[in-house]
C-alpha positions as CSV (number, residue, x, y, z in Angstrom):
1,M,12.5,-22.8,-33.4
2,T,11.7,-25.4,-36.0
3,G,10.1,-24.4,-39.4
4,F,6.7,-25.4,-40.8
5,Y,7.4,-29.0,-42.4
6,F,4.6,-31.1,-43.9
7,E,5.1,-34.2,-45.8
8,W,2.8,-33.9,-48.8
9,S,2.9,-37.6,-49.4
10,F,0.1,-37.8,-46.5
11,L,-2.4,-35.7,-48.6
12,P,-4.0,-39.0,-50.2
13,K,-4.5,-40.5,-46.6
14,L,-6.2,-37.3,-45.5
15,A,-8.4,-37.1,-48.8
16,Q,-9.5,-40.6,-47.6
17,G,-10.6,-39.2,-44.1
18,L,-12.0,-35.9,-46.0
19,L,-14.4,-38.2,-48.1
20,L,-15.7,-40.3,-45.1
21,T,-16.3,-37.0,-43.2
22,V,-18.5,-36.0,-46.2
23,E,-20.2,-39.4,-46.0
24,I,-21.2,-39.3,-42.5
25,T,-22.3,-35.5,-42.9
26,A,-24.4,-36.3,-45.6
27,A,-25.8,-39.3,-44.0
28,C,-26.6,-37.7,-41.0
29,I,-28.0,-34.6,-42.2
30,A,-30.3,-36.4,-44.4
31,F,-31.4,-38.6,-41.9
32,G,-31.9,-35.7,-39.4
33,F,-33.8,-33.4,-42.0
34,V,-36.5,-36.4,-42.6
35,L,-36.9,-36.9,-38.7
36,G,-36.6,-33.2,-37.9
37,V,-39.5,-32.5,-40.4
38,L,-41.6,-35.1,-38.7
39,L,-40.7,-33.6,-35.6
40,A,-41.7,-30.2,-36.2
41,L,-45.0,-31.4,-37.7
42,G,-45.6,-33.1,-34.5
43,R,-45.3,-30.1,-32.4
44,V,-46.9,-27.8,-34.5
45,Y,-50.0,-30.0,-35.5
46,G,-49.9,-32.8,-33.3
47,G,-52.2,-33.1,-30.2
48,R,-50.8,-33.1,-26.9
49,L,-50.0,-36.9,-27.1
50,V,-47.8,-36.4,-29.9
51,S,-46.4,-33.0,-29.3
52,V,-45.2,-33.6,-25.6
53,P,-42.9,-36.7,-26.7
54,C,-41.7,-34.7,-29.7
55,G,-40.7,-31.8,-27.1
56,I,-39.1,-34.3,-24.7
57,Y,-36.9,-35.8,-27.5
58,I,-35.8,-32.3,-28.7
59,H,-35.2,-31.3,-25.1
60,F,-33.0,-34.5,-24.4
61,F,-30.9,-34.3,-27.7
62,R,-30.1,-30.2,-27.4
63,G,-29.7,-30.5,-23.7
64,T,-27.2,-33.5,-23.4
65,P,-23.6,-33.8,-25.1
66,L,-23.3,-34.9,-28.5
67,L,-20.2,-37.0,-27.4
68,T,-22.2,-38.6,-24.6
69,Q,-24.9,-39.6,-27.1
70,L,-22.6,-40.9,-29.5
71,F,-21.1,-43.2,-26.5
72,I,-24.6,-44.2,-25.7
73,V,-24.9,-45.4,-29.0
74,Y,-21.7,-47.3,-29.9
75,F,-20.7,-48.5,-26.4
76,G,-24.1,-48.6,-24.6
77,L,-26.8,-50.0,-27.2
78,P,-24.5,-53.7,-27.3
79,N,-25.3,-54.2,-23.8
80,W,-28.8,-54.4,-25.1
81,G,-28.0,-56.7,-27.7
82,I,-27.8,-54.0,-30.6
83,H,-24.5,-54.1,-32.6
84,L,-23.7,-51.4,-35.0
85,S,-20.6,-50.6,-36.6
86,A,-18.7,-47.6,-36.3
87,F,-19.9,-45.9,-38.9
88,L,-23.9,-46.5,-38.4
89,S,-23.3,-45.7,-34.7
90,G,-21.6,-42.2,-35.6
91,V,-24.4,-41.6,-38.4
92,L,-27.1,-42.5,-35.8
93,A,-25.8,-40.5,-33.0
94,L,-25.2,-37.4,-35.1
95,G,-28.5,-37.9,-37.2
96,L,-30.7,-38.2,-33.7
97,N,-28.7,-35.1,-32.5
98,T,-29.1,-32.7,-35.6
99,A,-32.8,-33.8,-35.9
100,A,-33.6,-32.2,-32.6
101,Y,-31.9,-28.8,-33.9
102,Q,-33.6,-29.3,-37.3
103,A,-37.1,-29.5,-36.0
104,E,-36.8,-26.4,-34.0
105,Y,-35.6,-24.7,-37.1
106,F,-38.5,-26.3,-39.3
107,R,-41.0,-25.3,-36.4
108,G,-40.2,-22.0,-36.4
109,A,-40.3,-21.7,-40.3
110,I,-43.8,-23.5,-40.2
111,Q,-45.2,-21.1,-37.7
112,A,-43.8,-18.2,-40.0
113,V,-46.1,-18.9,-42.5
114,K,-49.0,-16.8,-42.2
115,R,-52.0,-18.7,-40.7
116,G,-54.2,-17.5,-43.3
117,Q,-52.2,-19.8,-45.9
118,M,-53.6,-22.7,-44.1
119,M,-57.2,-21.5,-44.2
120,A,-57.4,-20.2,-47.8
121,A,-55.9,-24.2,-48.6
122,R,-58.8,-25.5,-46.7
123,S,-61.2,-23.2,-48.3
124,L,-60.2,-24.6,-51.7
125,G,-60.9,-28.0,-50.9
126,L,-57.4,-29.4,-49.7
127,S,-57.1,-31.6,-46.8
128,R,-54.9,-30.7,-44.1
129,I,-52.4,-33.0,-45.0
130,Q,-52.6,-31.7,-48.7
131,A,-52.3,-28.1,-47.5
132,I,-49.3,-29.0,-45.3
133,R,-47.5,-30.7,-48.3
134,H,-48.4,-28.5,-51.0
135,V,-48.8,-25.1,-49.2
136,I,-47.0,-24.9,-46.0
137,L,-43.8,-27.0,-46.3
138,P,-42.6,-25.5,-49.7
139,Q,-42.9,-22.0,-47.9
140,A,-41.3,-23.0,-44.7
141,F,-38.4,-24.8,-46.6
142,R,-37.6,-21.5,-48.5
143,I,-37.8,-19.8,-45.1
144,V,-35.6,-22.1,-43.2
145,I,-32.6,-22.1,-45.3
146,P,-30.4,-19.4,-43.5
147,S,-30.9,-21.4,-40.3
148,W,-30.8,-24.7,-41.6
149,S,-27.6,-23.9,-43.5
150,N,-25.9,-23.2,-40.2
151,E,-26.8,-26.6,-38.9
152,L,-25.3,-28.4,-42.1
153,I,-22.1,-26.4,-41.4
154,L,-21.9,-27.0,-37.7
155,M,-22.6,-31.0,-38.4
156,L,-20.0,-30.7,-40.8
157,K,-17.7,-29.8,-37.8
158,Y,-19.1,-31.7,-35.3
159,S,-18.7,-35.0,-37.1
160,S,-15.0,-34.8,-36.4
161,I,-15.8,-36.5,-32.9
162,V,-16.4,-39.8,-34.8
163,Y,-12.9,-40.4,-34.4
164,S,-13.3,-41.2,-30.7
165,I,-15.0,-44.4,-31.6
166,A,-12.0,-45.1,-34.1
167,L,-13.4,-43.9,-37.5
168,L,-10.6,-42.6,-39.9
169,D,-12.4,-39.7,-40.9
170,L,-10.5,-36.4,-41.4
171,M,-9.7,-35.7,-37.9
172,G,-9.2,-39.5,-37.1
173,M,-6.7,-39.9,-39.9
174,G,-4.9,-36.6,-39.3
175,K,-4.7,-37.8,-35.7
176,R,-3.0,-41.4,-36.6
177,I,-0.5,-39.4,-39.3
178,A,0.4,-37.0,-36.7
179,A,0.8,-40.0,-33.8
180,R,3.2,-41.7,-36.2
181,N,5.3,-38.8,-37.3
182,F,5.3,-36.6,-34.1
183,N,4.4,-33.5,-36.6
184,Y,1.1,-32.7,-34.8
185,F,1.1,-29.0,-35.5
186,E,1.8,-29.3,-39.3
187,V,-0.9,-32.2,-39.7
188,F,-3.6,-30.5,-37.6
189,V,-2.8,-27.1,-39.4
190,V,-3.5,-28.9,-42.8
191,V,-6.7,-30.8,-41.4
192,A,-8.1,-27.2,-40.4
193,L,-7.4,-26.2,-43.7
194,F,-9.4,-28.9,-45.1
195,Y,-12.3,-28.1,-43.0
196,L,-12.1,-24.6,-44.0
197,V,-12.2,-25.1,-47.3
198,L,-15.3,-27.6,-47.2
199,V,-17.0,-24.9,-44.7
200,L,-16.3,-21.8,-47.4
201,G,-17.5,-24.1,-50.3
202,L,-20.7,-24.9,-48.5
203,S,-21.6,-21.4,-47.3
204,Q,-21.3,-20.1,-51.1
205,S,-23.3,-23.0,-52.5
206,L,-26.0,-22.4,-49.7
207,R,-26.1,-18.7,-50.3
208,W,-26.6,-19.4,-54.0
209,L,-29.4,-21.9,-53.2
210,E,-31.1,-19.3,-50.9
211,R,-31.0,-16.6,-53.6
212,R,-32.4,-18.8,-56.0
213,V,-35.4,-20.0,-54.1
214,R,-36.1,-17.0,-52.1
215,V,-39.5,-15.3,-52.6
216,P,-39.4,-11.4,-52.4
217,G,-41.0,-10.6,-49.0
218,L,-41.1,-14.1,-47.5
219,G,-38.9,-15.0,-44.4
220,A,-36.0,-13.7,-42.9
221,P,-32.9,-12.0,-44.5
222,G,-30.1,-14.3,-46.0
223,L,-27.1,-15.6,-44.6
224,R,-24.6,-12.7,-43.4
């Protein structure tokens, strides 16, 4: 039986891949956050002409494999004359996917805000848009933190599929190093540890954020 052996000179390369993983995750989560909020508002406050297309979008991206969506963007769009870099394709595919999940989290949080809040805001002279912006959404964002935190952590891990379109993120760099040196076990154990450290760091940071902004009696219990 051979012992565990890892050539530590590979760490700088893995660190480069880690940086790309963080960049992709941050970009797709930010894109998905904005689109997800709009989709949620469309489903809750939009009429049938708005809520139905939003619902179709959400069901499509939640009901089809993420890898398929990535391949549609990277390999399929060029057939329609749309050529994106591997990085933009990864961010777009992951962003469109996470937007569908975030939309459902935001929708649930918006609906968790008591209806009387909207009535009270309108009675004070706020328009519907002002009430949503200044009264409903600030409360919904606090309520949604536990479930949204799970989505952020999941997207960090799901971002590893971008190696399939030749992006050298943490997984892609690990695969390249392992293939060149034939030490797959050791390399991927280290890659897994990188992901574990990232996830633990994010979990602790998000728990701190939840405690920081939580209003007693508002929303669901915190992360377990």
